[in-house]
Backbone as CSV, one residue per row, in Angstrom:
resi,resn,N_x,N_y,N_z,CA_x,CA_y,CA_z,C_x,C_y,C_z
1,MET,0.851,-1.056,-0.005,-0.146,-0.176,-0.229,0.871,1.339,0.140
2,PRO,0.607,2.223,-0.594,1.459,3.514,-1.014,1.374,4.170,0.184
3,GLU,2.186,4.734,0.581,2.352,5.718,1.945,1.699,6.743,1.404
4,ASP,0.572,7.590,2.461,-0.123,8.480,2.080,1.009,10.075,2.911
5,PRO,0.908,10.750,2.067,1.837,11.620,2.405,1.310,12.439,3.888
6,GLN,-0.237,12.600,4.109,-1.045,13.164,5.340,-0.602,12.328,6.465
7,GLU,-0.066,10.512,6.403,-0.193,9.935,7.388,1.428,10.391,8.384
8,THR,2.153,11.166,7.088,3.813,11.169,7.693,3.891,12.910,7.626
9,PRO,3.138,13.480,7.796,3.670,14.717,8.015,4.832,15.428,7.962
10,ARG,5.730,14.632,9.233,6.832,15.558,10.048,7.902,14.397,9.261
11,ARG,7.795,13.633,7.712,9.084,13.320,7.252,9.051,14.658,6.430
12,PHE,10.439,15.057,6.548,10.844,16.433,5.808,12.077,16.832,6.189
13,VAL,12.846,17.409,5.265,14.267,17.736,5.852,13.930,18.814,6.426
14,ARG,14.628,19.336,7.394,14.917,20.647,8.373,16.408,21.083,8.294
15,LEU,16.650,22.544,8.058,17.750,23.376,8.037,18.124,23.950,9.481
16,GLY,19.481,23.942,10.006,19.378,24.621,11.082,20.551,25.515,10.676
17,VAL,20.540,26.699,11.611,21.137,28.403,10.744,21.813,28.831,12.120
18,ASP,23.309,28.922,12.678,23.678,29.841,13.354,24.263,30.646,12.964
19,VAL,23.669,31.924,12.700,24.160,33.442,12.427,25.151,33.788,12.900
20,GLY,26.132,34.133,12.275,27.209,35.275,12.974,27.619,36.709,12.242
21,ASP,28.714,37.345,12.507,28.781,38.792,11.630,29.569,38.044,10.556
22,VAL,30.458,37.053,10.285,31.088,36.997,9.074,30.861,35.593,8.588
23,ARG,30.062,34.687,9.473,29.817,33.802,9.069,28.742,33.124,9.156
24,VAL,28.095,31.951,8.931,26.932,31.326,8.868,26.864,29.663,8.623
25,GLY,26.764,29.453,10.283,26.764,27.581,9.570,25.473,27.177,9.590
26,LEU,25.764,25.773,8.750,24.226,25.203,8.502,24.594,23.793,8.299
27,ALA,23.343,23.533,8.980,23.028,22.310,9.139,21.719,21.582,8.534
28,ARG,21.616,20.085,8.220,20.468,19.637,7.760,20.065,18.235,8.532
29,SER,18.923,17.987,8.652,18.355,16.923,9.619,18.051,15.576,8.225
30,ASP,18.344,14.574,8.436,17.539,13.484,7.723,16.087,13.926,7.544
31,LEU,15.189,12.870,6.376,14.024,13.004,6.284,12.819,12.971,7.713
32,ASP,13.457,11.984,8.456,12.764,11.729,9.830,13.144,12.363,10.732
33,GLY,14.043,13.272,10.986,13.896,14.560,11.903,14.936,13.693,13.015
34,LEU,15.730,12.714,12.741,16.247,12.060,14.022,17.900,12.764,13.954
35,LEU,18.429,12.917,13.112,20.047,13.729,13.175,20.039,14.673,12.490
36,ALA,21.141,15.698,13.071,21.525,16.922,12.330,23.155,16.730,12.116
37,THR,23.475,16.982,10.998,24.765,16.907,10.171,24.861,18.266,9.741
38,PRO,26.295,18.597,9.662,27.230,19.462,9.056,27.026,19.662,7.655
39,VAL,26.507,21.040,7.200,26.448,20.970,5.749,27.557,22.102,5.389
40,GLU,27.507,23.345,5.376,28.994,24.031,4.960,28.968,25.297,6.211
41,THR,30.007,25.768,5.864,29.966,27.442,6.626,29.704,28.519,5.062
42,LEU,28.838,29.224,4.995,28.953,30.246,4.331,29.275,31.572,4.589
43,PRO,29.836,32.661,4.288,30.359,33.781,4.131,28.956,34.502,4.309
44,ARG,29.030,35.310,5.606,28.201,36.076,5.639,27.241,36.679,4.580
45,ASP,28.021,37.250,3.791,27.099,38.331,2.857,26.848,37.289,1.981
46,GLY,26.744,35.908,1.642,25.910,35.558,0.804,25.307,34.356,1.723
47,ALA,24.896,34.380,2.465,24.417,33.643,2.879,23.025,33.207,3.107
48,VAL,22.237,34.051,2.819,20.717,34.095,2.198,20.672,33.543,1.113
49,ALA,21.592,33.941,0.402,21.159,32.931,-0.751,21.864,31.571,-0.933
50,GLY,22.480,31.414,-0.438,23.152,29.739,0.314,22.213,29.054,0.949
51,VAL,21.457,29.651,2.150,20.715,28.741,2.686,19.362,28.941,1.601
52,VAL,18.990,29.591,1.298,17.881,29.360,-0.306,17.814,28.358,-0.920
53,SER,19.407,28.033,-1.743,19.707,27.713,-2.658,19.743,25.858,-1.818
54,HIS,20.161,25.661,-0.572,19.991,24.430,0.026,18.606,24.071,0.447
55,ALA,17.688,24.839,0.877,16.226,24.671,0.992,15.682,24.203,0.108
56,ARG,15.685,24.843,-1.171,15.328,24.762,-2.521,15.783,22.959,-2.776
57,GLU,17.072,22.502,-2.860,17.538,21.376,-3.507,17.190,20.448,-2.487
58,LEU,17.012,20.848,-1.134,16.887,19.343,-0.094,15.253,19.214,-0.266
59,GLU,14.498,20.534,-0.456,13.085,20.636,-0.255,12.930,20.907,1.184
60,ALA,13.736,21.361,2.022,13.482,21.681,3.279,12.087,22.657,3.778
61,ARG,11.623,22.007,4.595,9.908,22.550,5.040,10.151,23.354,6.085
62,ALA,11.531,23.067,6.627,11.315,24.353,8.033,13.125,24.393,8.230
63,ILE,13.168,25.778,8.897,14.596,26.181,8.779,14.667,26.520,10.612
64,MET,15.856,26.165,11.133,15.747,26.900,12.199,16.668,27.505,12.658
65,VAL,16.308,28.872,12.707,17.379,29.628,13.081,17.892,30.084,14.438
66,GLY,18.949,29.706,15.198,19.373,30.189,16.125,19.081,31.456,16.488
67,LEU,18.591,31.745,18.028,18.542,33.039,18.556,19.195,33.341,19.645
68,PRO,20.315,33.999,19.623,21.158,33.882,20.879,20.346,34.820,21.937
69,ARG,20.574,34.415,23.053,19.484,35.293,24.197,20.659,35.038,25.363
70,SER,20.657,36.038,26.275,21.459,36.183,27.477,20.880,35.162,28.150
71,LEU,21.848,34.786,29.169,21.893,33.772,30.422,20.203,34.199,30.926
72,SER,19.992,35.202,30.847,18.501,35.918,31.793,17.336,35.729,30.812
73,GLY,17.838,35.561,29.509,16.606,35.148,28.439,16.554,36.628,27.629
74,GLN,16.958,37.690,27.925,16.982,39.072,27.375,17.706,38.565,25.927
75,GLU,17.080,39.167,24.592,17.798,39.226,23.466,18.571,40.904,23.437
76,GLY,19.562,40.631,22.920,20.476,41.577,22.721,20.769,42.143,21.309
77,PRO,22.055,42.824,20.753,22.004,43.095,19.743,22.016,41.847,18.549
78,ALA,23.224,40.488,19.422,23.197,39.315,18.275,21.981,38.656,17.853
79,ALA,21.009,38.785,18.831,19.296,38.344,18.143,18.859,39.185,17.390
80,ALA,19.111,40.478,17.592,18.698,41.381,16.605,19.140,41.393,15.308
81,LYS,20.597,40.446,15.204,20.970,40.436,13.918,20.588,39.223,13.507
82,ALA,19.906,38.360,14.150,19.607,36.954,13.725,18.114,36.884,12.908
83,ARG,17.463,37.728,13.597,15.952,38.436,13.687,15.763,39.009,11.862
84,ALA,16.907,39.820,11.986,17.251,40.439,10.388,17.634,39.417,9.400
85,PHE,18.488,38.980,9.936,18.805,37.677,8.816,17.729,36.611,8.800
86,ALA,16.859,36.406,9.504,15.391,35.310,9.233,14.809,36.256,8.201
87,ASP,14.386,37.720,8.425,13.159,38.763,7.496,14.011,38.464,6.530
88,GLU,15.316,38.855,6.303,15.817,38.912,4.675,15.606,37.541,3.991
89,LEU,15.947,36.225,5.195,15.615,35.063,4.372,14.353,34.283,3.729
90,ALA,12.981,35.024,4.527,11.789,34.997,4.693,11.308,35.746,3.012
91,ASP,12.149,37.027,2.981,11.646,37.657,1.797,12.542,36.348,0.933
92,ALA,13.887,36.230,0.780,14.341,35.443,-0.250,14.010,33.809,-0.927
93,LEU,13.178,33.365,0.425,12.417,32.412,-0.046,11.163,32.700,-0.696
94,GLN,10.240,33.376,-0.082,9.058,34.108,-0.555,9.451,34.271,-2.400
95,ALA,10.320,34.975,-2.732,10.558,35.399,-3.928,11.110,34.396,-5.102
96,GLN,11.590,33.327,-4.385,12.099,32.223,-4.846,11.460,31.070,-5.012
97,GLY,10.021,31.225,-4.590,9.167,30.171,-4.450,9.511,28.930,-3.348
98,VAL,10.171,29.196,-2.617,10.624,28.071,-1.484,9.654,28.223,-0.256
99,GLU,8.885,27.034,-0.573,7.938,26.984,0.894,8.135,26.298,2.246
100,ALA,8.716,27.162,3.054,9.773,26.716,4.487,9.522,27.850,5.523
101,GLU,8.752,27.221,6.565,8.880,28.006,7.529,10.226,28.395,8.015
102,ILE,10.029,29.332,8.547,11.356,29.671,9.876,10.987,29.843,10.828
103,ARG,11.860,29.293,11.909,11.470,29.554,13.834,12.676,29.426,14.119
104,PHE,12.580,30.375,15.254,13.617,30.670,16.069,13.921,29.818,17.276
105,VAL,15.094,29.064,17.582,15.077,28.013,18.372,16.255,29.105,19.421
106,ASP,16.250,28.657,20.698,17.231,29.472,21.697,18.283,28.624,21.613
107,GLU,19.346,29.510,21.145,20.446,29.029,21.138,21.824,29.293,22.500
108,ARG,21.266,29.535,23.540,22.743,29.915,24.206,23.393,28.819,24.495
109,LEU,24.736,29.458,24.383,25.984,28.711,24.726,26.298,27.897,23.367
110,THR,25.522,27.945,22.517,25.938,26.860,21.371,27.343,27.236,20.981
111,THR,27.601,28.580,20.320,28.956,28.783,19.886,29.954,28.353,20.974
112,VAL,29.908,28.500,22.094,31.291,28.273,23.068,30.804,26.580,23.269
113,THR,29.966,26.191,23.366,29.688,24.654,23.503,30.512,23.781,22.281
114,ALA,30.017,24.436,20.890,31.238,23.859,20.034,32.297,24.051,19.859
115,HIS,33.124,25.576,20.549,34.511,25.261,20.704,34.725,24.642,21.492
116,GLN,34.105,24.508,22.573,34.495,22.897,23.631,34.732,21.816,22.799
117,ALA,33.716,21.409,22.082,33.788,20.054,21.614,34.832,20.064,20.483
118,LEU,35.011,21.054,19.810,35.937,20.930,19.202,37.738,20.917,19.598
119,HIS,37.914,21.824,20.901,38.876,21.280,21.702,39.174,20.129,22.142
120,ARG,37.760,19.872,22.692,38.131,18.141,22.976,38.625,16.858,22.080
121,SER,38.150,17.198,20.686,38.127,16.359,20.061,39.771,16.433,19.224
122,GLY,40.231,17.214,19.775,41.903,17.588,19.323,42.223,18.795,18.139
123,ARG,41.290,19.205,17.815,41.372,20.369,17.107,41.694,21.840,17.393
124,LYS,42.869,22.402,16.953,43.580,23.397,17.593,42.446,24.327,17.194
125,GLY,42.710,25.636,18.589,41.721,27.059,18.310,41.974,27.561,16.872
126,ARG,43.161,27.775,16.278,42.942,28.415,15.114,42.173,27.796,14.042
127,ARG,41.944,26.306,13.933,41.296,25.566,13.064,39.806,25.742,13.414
128,HIS,39.426,25.894,14.566,37.949,25.962,14.933,37.179,27.091,14.244
129,ARG,37.524,28.030,13.569,37.033,29.230,12.545,36.100,28.581,11.387
130,SER,36.946,27.694,10.898,36.289,27.270,9.614,35.151,26.028,10.166
131,VAL,34.625,25.555,10.945,33.958,24.396,11.669,32.724,24.626,12.910
132,VAL,33.522,25.903,13.535,32.504,26.284,14.533,31.150,26.698,14.164
133,ASP,31.035,27.154,13.496,29.855,27.921,12.805,28.882,26.448,12.320
134,GLN,29.283,25.619,11.742,28.479,24.084,11.500,28.386,23.621,12.680
135,VAL,29.107,23.497,13.240,28.779,22.756,14.778,27.635,23.371,15.629
136,ALA,28.132,24.398,15.536,26.364,25.164,16.361,25.795,25.053,15.541
137,ALA,25.538,25.073,14.188,24.300,24.695,13.582,23.870,23.667,13.652
138,VAL,24.673,22.631,13.772,24.238,21.423,14.390,23.880,21.296,15.643
139,MET,23.940,21.776,16.253,23.619,21.666,17.852,22.247,22.296,18.176
140,ILE,21.984,23.360,17.360,20.863,24.071,17.031,19.867,23.507,16.617
141,LEU,20.060,22.585,15.804,18.934,21.836,15.204,18.826,20.636,15.367
142,GLN,19.661,19.967,16.275,19.571,18.723,17.186,18.649,19.257,18.316
143,GLN,19.242,20.074,18.929,18.124,20.580,19.838,16.362,20.800,19.176
144,ALA,16.765,21.683,18.519,15.353,21.642,18.014,14.520,20.133,17.589
145,LEU,15.405,19.406,16.758,14.839,17.843,16.581,14.360,17.364,17.620
146,GLU,15.147,17.209,18.945,14.690,16.983,20.322,13.921,17.241,20.722
147,VAL,13.229,18.283,20.615,12.294,18.922,21.522,11.130,18.271,20.421
148,GLU,11.018,18.467,18.703,9.871,18.243,18.177,9.390,16.547,18.460
149,ARG,10.548,15.546,18.991,10.478,14.513,18.930,9.371,14.279,20.030
150,SER,10.185,15.014,21.224,9.591,14.589,22.605,8.406,15.367,22.736
151,THR,8.159,16.703,22.108,6.593,16.776,22.076,5.779,16.630,21.420
152,GLY,6.460,16.414,20.019,5.190,16.240,18.618,4.837,17.454,18.279
153,ARG,5.687,18.437,18.552,5.097,20.036,18.258,6.166,20.632,17.543
154,ALA,6.178,21.455,16.519,7.274,22.289,16.322,8.278,23.382,16.799
155,PRO,9.353,23.067,17.180,9.962,23.957,18.136,10.161,24.975,17.691
156,GLY,10.881,25.944,19.143,10.653,27.308,18.794,9.526,28.264,18.541
157,GLU,9.996,29.562,18.209,9.250,30.647,17.705,9.031,30.753,16.249
158,LEU,7.739,30.744,15.379,7.527,30.350,14.196,7.602,32.435,13.937
159,LEU,8.184,32.529,12.690,8.777,33.772,12.735,7.805,34.313,11.923
160,GLU,6.581,35.146,12.110,5.525,35.504,11.498,5.852,36.373,10.413
161,THR,5.348,36.248,9.073,5.602,37.075,7.919,4.060,37.766,7.560
162,ALA,4.083,38.849,7.029,2.862,39.251,6.174,2.421,38.382,4.994
163,PRO,1.418,38.329,5.193,0.908,37.292,3.851,0.877,38.269,2.639
164,ASP,1.291,37.695,1.462,1.775,38.637,0.090,0.361,38.986,-0.495
165,THR,-0.004,40.273,-0.463,-0.731,40.748,-1.598,-0.668,40.784,-2.762
166,GLU,0.360,41.033,-3.283,0.796,41.299,-4.128,0.323,40.179,-5.453
167,GLY,-0.221,40.888,-6.984,-0.759,39.880,-7.673,-2.401,39.403,-7.329
168,GLU,-2.606,39.733,-6.148,-4.007,39.334,-6.053,-4.746,40.621,-6.396
169,GLY,-5.831,40.402,-7.228,-6.995,41.188,-7.372,-8.200,41.314,-6.684
170,ARG,-8.210,42.697,-6.312,-8.866,42.711,-4.905,-10.023,43.985,-6.032
């Protein structure tokens, strides 16, 4: 009996994004949302186009953007940059006809934890820069996947976008 897509609505690729000032880390999940793996580190100035390209190629339906908060839970300048990146990404996805929701996932300390993990694995500090953003993106996405599995709900905060009224004949 063929599989009914409505019986398995959660079977799709999810992307994880760690937004930095210079680089953006990108990770992806398997179709079942079990495991996050690194994809690449993108230069910040071409990152939106890179994420859109991967989202289209992988047919991703959800993009988890890390939202850095302070330990107290407050949002600062880094969170504002992540939100601005997500807004730019939403516009680019829409312009390219890629239907993927964007969700913000709390990423307190992921970059610090990524550096620690790389150090423990024997990678020298200077060599962290090329992969630390990917590792942080994997951590963001893996956390989101675990929340989704344990609760049965989409993780994080959905980026609300204004409905596109262009082209609608009223």
